N, C-alpha and C positions, 0 to 999 in steps of 0.2 A: 326407236328409229331415229337416227340422226338426221338433222335437216340439211347438213352439208352435202355437196355433190361428191360423187365418187372421185378418187384420184385417177389420174390417167391410166395407171395400171389396174384395170378392172378386176384382175384375177387375185388381188390382194397382195400382201407382203411376199417377197421372194422366199422360196423354200430351199434350204440346203439339205438334201436327203442324207448327206453324210455327217450332219451335225451330231457330234458325240453326246450332246446333252439329251437327245431324244425328245426335245421340246420344240413345238412349232406353233407359230401364230397363224391361224388359218382364216380368220374372218376379217372383213373390212366393213366400214360403215355403209349403210344403205339408206336411201331415201324411200319414202312410201311408193313413189312412182317406179322404183326398181323392183317392186314386189307385187304391185297391184295395177289394174287398169285405171284410166282416168276417172271412170264412173265409180269404181270401187274406192278410190282415194277420196272422192267427194263424200261418199257415205261414211267412210272411216272418220273423217273430220267431224261429221255430225255426231258420230258415236263418241268421239273424244269430248266434244262439247257437252254431251249428255252426262258423261261421267264427272265432269268438272262441276256440274250444277248441284250435286247432292252427294250424300253418303248413305245410300240405302243398300239393302241386300241385292237389289237388281243392279245398281251401278257398280257394286263390287264384283258381281258375277260378270258383267260386261267388261270391266277393267281386266279381270283375270283372263277372260277369253281373248281379249285383244293382245295382252302380254304374251300369252302362250302362242297365239297365232303369229304374231310378229317374229317371235323367236324361231318357231318351227319353219314357217314359210320363208323367212329370211335365210335360214340355213340352207334350205333346198335351192333358193334362188342363187345364193352364193356358190353352191356346188355346181349349178347349171352354168354359171358364168366362168367357172374355173376350167371347163372343158372347151376344146376348140370348136369353132363353128362346124356344122355338119357339111358345109360346102368347102371347108379348107382342105388343102392337099397336104397330107402328112405321111411321112415315110418312116417306118419302124421295122428293123430287122429284115430289110429288103422288101417289105410289103408296103405298097402304096395304098392309102385310103383317101377317098375324096367323095364329093357328092355323087359323082358318076359311078364309083364302085359301090356306094351305098344303094343307089337305085338298082344296080345290077343284082346285088345280093338280095334285096327285097323281092325282086321279080322271081328269083330262083328259090327263095326260102320256103314259100308255102305257109299255110296257117300254123302248122305245128313247129315250124322252125323260126318263127318271127322273133321270139324273145332272144334267141341266141344270135340273131343277125343284127339287132339294134345296137348302135353305139350307146355308151353310158349316158350321153347327153339326152338322147331320146327317151331312155328309160327313166331318167330323172324328171323329164318333162311330163311323162305320164303320171309319175308319182306326185308331182306338183299339182296336177289337175285334180287328183282325188283329194289331196290335202286341202286344197282351196275349198272344195265342197264341204269337208269336215269343219273347216274354220268357220264358214258362214253358218253351218248347222249348229255349232256350239253357241253362237250368238243368238240364234233363234231360240234355243233352249233357255238362254238367259232372259229373254224378253217375254216368253209365252205366259208367264204368271203375272206380268205387270199389267196394270189397267189404266194408267194415266194416259192422256191423249198423246203426249210426246213419245211415250214408249210404244204405243200402238202404231203410230205413224212410222217409227223406226223399224218395228217388226215387219211391216209391209215391205219396206225397202230391203230389209235383210232377206226376206223370202224371195224377192226378185233377184237378189244377188245369188242366192242358192240356185235359182232357175238358170241364170246365165252360166254359172260354173258347171252345172249338170249338162246343159246344152253344149258347152264346149267339149266336155268329155264324150258326149254323144256324137258330135261331129267327128271327133278323133276315131271313135269306134266305127263309124260309118265309112270313113276313108280307109281305115285298116281292113275292113271287110272286102273292099275292092282290091287292096294290095295282096291279100292272102288268098283270094278266090282262084280256084283252079280252072274256072270256066270263063272268067271275065276277059273281054277283048284286051290284048296287050297294050293297045293304044290308050284305052281307058285306064288301065293299071298304071301306066307311066304318068298320065295326067294326075291321077289320084296321089301317086307318090310325091309329085312336086308339091301338091297342096299340103299333104300331111307333114312333109319335111319343113315347110314354112311354119306350120303349127308348132312342131317340136322346137324349131329354132327360136321362135318368138313367143313362147308360151306365156311368159309373164304378162305381156300386153295383148294377148289374144282375146278377142271378144266376138261372139257369133253374130251380134247385131251389125257387125261390119264385114263378117266373113260368112258367106252363104246365108244371107238374110231370108231368102225365099223359104228354105227349110226351117229356119228358126221360127218364122211366122207360123208355119204349120204346127210346130211343136208347142208353141205358146197357145195357139188356138185349141189344140187337142187337150191341153190341160184345163182350159176354160170352158170348153163346150160340153154340155151334158150328154151322156149316152142314154138315149131314150128308146132305141130299137124301133118302135112303131111297126111299119110294114116290112121292115128289113130291106127296103129299097134304097135307103140311105139319103132320101131327099131332105128330111128334117135335120140329119146330122151335117149334111153339106151346107144347108142354110145356117146352121149354128156355127160352123167353121168360118163362113164368110162374115157372119155377124160379129164374131170375135176377132175381126181384123186379120184373118188369115189372108195372105196374098192370094188373090183370085186365080193367079196362074197355076198355083199348086193344084187346085180343084179342077181347073180347065185341062190340066195335063191328063186327068183320068176321065174326062167327059167326052173325049173324041169318040164318035160313033164307030170308028174303025179300031178302037182300042182292043187289044187282045183280052181274052177272058182272064188270063193270068194277072194282067195288070189291074183289071177291075177287082178281082179277088184280093189282090194285095192292098188295094185302097179300102176295100170293105174291112179287112183285118185291121187296118190303121184306125178307121173311124169307130168300129164296134169293139175293138180290142178283144177279139175272139178269133180263134183259128178258123180257117175255111171249113174244115171238117165239122166243127161245132156249129157253125152257121147253117150248114147243110142239114144237120140234125134238127135244128130249130125249125127250119122251113118245112121239113118233112112232117114234124109234129104239128105245126100250124095247119098244114093241109089235112092231116088226119082228123084234127079237131074242128076244122072249118073256121079257124081264127084268121082274121084279116090283120089284126094289130096285136102286138105283145109288148109287155113291159119287162123290166129287169127281173121281177119275181117269177113271171112265167118262164122266161128264158132260163133262169136258174133251175126251176123245176124240171124243165125239159132236159137239161144237161146233168141233172143229179147233184146240183150244188145246193148248199144250204141257203135258205131265204136271207136276202140282204148281202149275199156274197158279191154280187155284181153292183158295185157302187156306181152312182151316176156320173161322178167326176173323178178324174185322176188328180187328186189333190196334191200329191207329192211328185215333183218332177223326176225324182229318182225312180218312181214307179213307171214313168214313161220310158226311161232308159231300160228298165227291166223288160218292159213290153217290147221294145225294139229288139233286144237280145233274144227274147223268147220267139218272136216272129222270125228272126233270122235263123235260129237253130231249126225251127220247124221247116223253113224253106230249104235249108241244107239237107235235112232228112229226106224231104220229098225228092230233091235232086239226086241224092245218092241211091235211093231205092226206086227211082223213076216212077214216083207216085203222082197222081193228079194233084192239082192245086198250084198256087204261086211258088215259083222258085226263087223269088226275090222279095224284099220288103218294098213298101211303097216309096220310102225315102231313097232306096237304092235306084229304083227306076228313074226318079226325078233327077238325082244327082248325076246319073250317067248321061242323061239328056243335057244337063247343064255343062258337063265337061266336054261333051262332043260338039256342043253348039258353038264353042269358041267365043261366046259372049261373056267376057270376064266380069261384066258389071253384075251378073247374077250371083257371082261368087264373092265379090268384093263389097257389095252393098252400096254401090253408087246409085244415085237417083236417076235412073234412065227409063224413059217411057218405051213401051212396045218391046219387040224382040221375040225370038222364037226359041223355046227350050227343047224342041223335039229332037231326039237323037235316035240312033239305031235301036231296034227292038230286039235286044238279046234277052232271052227268057231265063237263062240260067246264070248264076253268078253269086253275088253277095246277098 
């Protein structure tokens, strides 16, 4: 990574597509801040200092992971920069493309047509997000066998970077679920498209601690809070979420006495990481056996899982991403077959409220007290 700033022509050297040599110079110099967020740059500088202080197998692994990551992520970032802004108005072959036409196409595409609707810049942005997760994961592998204090401290920071990268991908997936939903309110879909376009446009510097921090706090807490089941009333899990610094407004959103049964069930799926149908089986078995309290082993037995299957913690943030996708697919299945149970994920209910509230500070991470995130209660959608 070069330390110099980019030249004014951020797209790199000019390309002559008619050059008879068939040789083209594609890449330009990049600074770290053109590939990573400010927080990530600070961590990378610590990793660089770690590599300079010794020549061990661990430092060599870290060095190689950094080199490969810089090369790969830098190439994707360069490609991202070479395409026009999603908001630019471009005419080609009599067809005009702009931010407005992209929004219209996304509204019309539906879930199965999304990939063919997205401009290349958006597709590269999605790829960059996954590549970022893989980059930090490679560094985690490099540190996991080290045992000195500096390495352990850096491993903790790398794991936090993985979380942030996964949460960014999760935010993208959540917004995309709104965009592709056939039952979501059109107004909400338009608001979601605006947000996801900003994510795609500014992917390199995107960070969920500044973008939709309310949901991010819930995801962080869910990875930290133990799954204890207990009475299956959720009291201990709610307390655990609050204790783990989850934004209280996320829990309050589901604590309203007038909250619909679907929303309550969606929240239960979030905190217990089990489908509503499975939770109902457990409750029925508890009643049959006269049990007031259950633990993970009893729940596993009731559901026919092997002992130890239901781990108390979601230790890998990628497992939380998988949990969201599983809950979303089940919700879509219930919607299509008109089956009982939640038709949305807990995150979806909250995000809809945030979008409809018009309170932008909930999405942008400004430190603002009070406010109301209650939105319309649409039971079917993402």
